[in-house]
N, C-alpha and C positions, 0 to 999 in steps of 0.2 A: 504493500499501502503508499501511497505517498502524499504528501500538501505539491499543490500547484497552484499555477501564479492563474488570477480572474481572465487573465491575457489568452490564456487556451484553452479557459469553457466551453467555448465552439467548437475549437476542433477537436477535441477530445471528445465531446460528451453528442458531435454529429458524425455526419457521415461517416462510413470507413476509405478510409485513402493512405499511397504505397507512401511511404519513407526512409532515407538513408541516410544510412551514418556516413558523415563527413567530416566531422575530426573529432578525436580521442586525447584527454587527457588523463590523470593517473585518477582524478575526481567529477568525472564528465565522458557521459558523451553527447554529441552536438548529430539532431539529425533534420535532416531538408529536405523539402519541394525542389529540385533545383538544387541553384548554390547554397542558396545563402537560408540559416536555420531557421527551423521554425519550434523546435521542441529541445530540448537541452534535461537529458534525463541526468541527478546529479545525487555526488554521496550523499552525507547529511550534513557534512564535513566541508564538504563544497559551499561556491560564496552563491548566494541564490537570486541567480538573475531573469534579466524581467521575464523572460519565456520557458523557465522552468519547474521543473518536478521531481523535489525531494523528496529522493528513498526513505523510508523509517527505520531503517535500521541494514546492515552492514553491505554495501551492493555484489550481490552475487556473484560467483565466479565467474560460471557463461555470458551474464551481465557484462564483466571486471573484459570480455574477454572477445567485447567486439571488437571489428575490426572496420574503419572507411571504407565504402560501398556493401553494406551488412546492408537487406533490406528490413523494413518492420510496417509496421500496420499503426495508424490512430484513429480513434472513433468510436461509435458506440462504448461509449463509458471507457477506455483507456488505451493504454499503447501496448502495443505487445511488440521482442521485440526478443529472437532466443530464447526460443519458448515460455519466455515470459511476459505474464498481463501486469500492465500496473495499472491499478485505479484509484483515481485522488479522490482520500478520503478529506479532506483540508484544502482550503482555497486562502491563497495572498493578493492581495490590494499590492502591487507595486508601482501605482501614479505618486507622484511625488505631491504634495499637500502643498495649499496657497501660503502665501505669504506674507503676511500684512503691514509689512514693515515699508522703514528709507532704506533701501539695497544699501545705499555705497554704504552706511554710517555699517553696516550689519556686514559687508565682503570686510569693512578693515580689517574689524574684529577677529574673523574667520581664519585672514590671510597673518594677523603673526602667530595664530598657531602651527602653522603646518612647517612641515619640512619645505627644504628648497626644492623646487621643482626636479624633475629626472631631466637629468645635461643634455636630453636627445629634444627638448622642447623648449629649455630655460630658455633662449635666446630667440624665440619666437612670441615668447605668453605678450608684448609690450603691442606686436603689429598685430594680435588679434583684440585685444581692448582695446587699441583705437581705433581698428578698421568698426569694430561694433556700434564703438561711442559716436562713430559718425553715417552710420547709415541712417538714409532719411527715402523720399520716397522716389528718388535717381538710380540709375546705374549700380548695380553695387560688382561691378568689376575689383574694385578694389580687397573688401570683404571674399571673394572667392579666389582672386589670388593667395590670399592670406591660411584659405582654410588649404588649398592644394599643398601649403608646406606641411601643413599639417596632419591632413587621411593621410594612412597608415605608417605615420612614421615612426619607430623606433621595431624593437621586435620582439615579440611572440605575436600566441593566439589575439593579443587585446592591444594594437599599440602606444607608448606615451601619448602619442597625436592625439588616435582619435581620444583615448581617456580623458586627457583635453575640451574634445570637444562633446562629449557625452557631458560633461560636468555644465558646460555654459548651458544648453540645450534645456537639459532643468532646472539649474539655476533663471533662465527663462523662463520657462514653462508655469515655475511657482512661482514668479512676485504680482502681485497686482497694485495697477492695475498692468494689464499685460502693456505690452510697445510692441513697434519694431520692429525693434533687435530680433524678436523670438524667429517671429517668419524670415526675418531676409536669412536668416542664419539656418535654417529648419530648409528651406529653398534649396541653400546653395551646398548641405551636407549634403539632402538627397540625388543630388545632380551628380556626388561624388564618391559612394556607393562603393562602383568598382573598381576603388584605389585602392581596398584594404584587404581581409583577410571575410571569407565569407563569415568567420565568427564575431567578429569586428564589427563588422556590416552589419549581424543581427541587432546587436549591441547597439549602435549609433540611429537605427530607423524605431527601437522604443524609446533614444533620450529625445526625438523627434517630436514622440508625441506623450511625453514627457514620466515617461516609466525610466524605473534604475532601479540599485540594490534597496535593499536596504537600509543600507548603511549611507546612505547618500536620501533615504526616507528623511530614515531617523534623526539625521546631521540638520538638515532643510525644516525638518519640524525644530527638532528646537531652537535653530536662530530664531525659530517664528513665538516664541512663548517669554510672557513680557515677567520681568525680574528674575531672572536668574541670575546665581552668582555669581557661575563661571565656571562651574563642576562641571554641571551637567554636558555643558560645552565640552571642554578641553575633553570628556570620555566619551562624547558624541563624534571627535576630528580624528581620536585615536583609534576608534572602532573605523571609518573612511581609512587610515592610515595604515593599516594591519591589511586591507584589501590586494594583495599579487606582489611583489614584485616591486614595482614605484603605481600599478594600479590606480590602489586610493588617495597616492598624494599626485597623484593629477587630474584625477577628479577633482580633486579639493581644490587644486588653482584652477581647472575650468570650474567653477562654481563661487569663487571670487569674482574673473570674469561675467559673467553673464549675471552676480548681482551688481554690481559695479556699471554695467551695461544696460540696466532696467531701470534706470533714472540720469535724465537728463541734468546737466548741471557738470561742475568740479567736482572733484573725488579726493578723498586725503590719504598720501603716500602711506 
């Protein structure tokens, strides 16, 4: 049995259709229709990606031995792979919360708690911040050029450049009132998904819709709580930084840029 993201409800409960394993890690299997993953089958200690199903217990050996190219079936209430059918008993919502705050002030406080950005992307963060701040009704060539320097930048299934963009997208999705930067960044990122890995492209597509791993959701929720003494925020930042090797830190820096872009006017450094 498993806990599943609500984004999978229609797929899991709908008609049966074929999937294929497109990527594996020691804690996750990624299954897709075509190239972009639509389901991640996760070990209990894996990061809960927003299109994931988390197993209640240790991954059975025959599932752990699944390989790229193996076929699976999804629908009719579950997912079947390697002779095992996994059915969701519980659901979680990966949508980011609404953040009704002065975003620039929140971003400054968050930035002070983050480790340095991964070296693959550190030098490119000011350009993304400037491009988001400059978004208007006209052409988006500057933003598009900046995004192209980040998409797929870095090693692994989820390159650090993609994590930065995902963080920015999630922050812009959370900020209220919504501004033009969210739509602009979403449109540009959608057009560049082919430049990165299938798994990372799937995560970026979720971020475009305002969906993220629980650590991002929890951090944004914490930022929106009035009267926090700082301990809760530090704990939420630490939990995010623990995600992956550099993914959590890169996501955090993306959140800062997105929050700063969510309101007009000068921002404190």
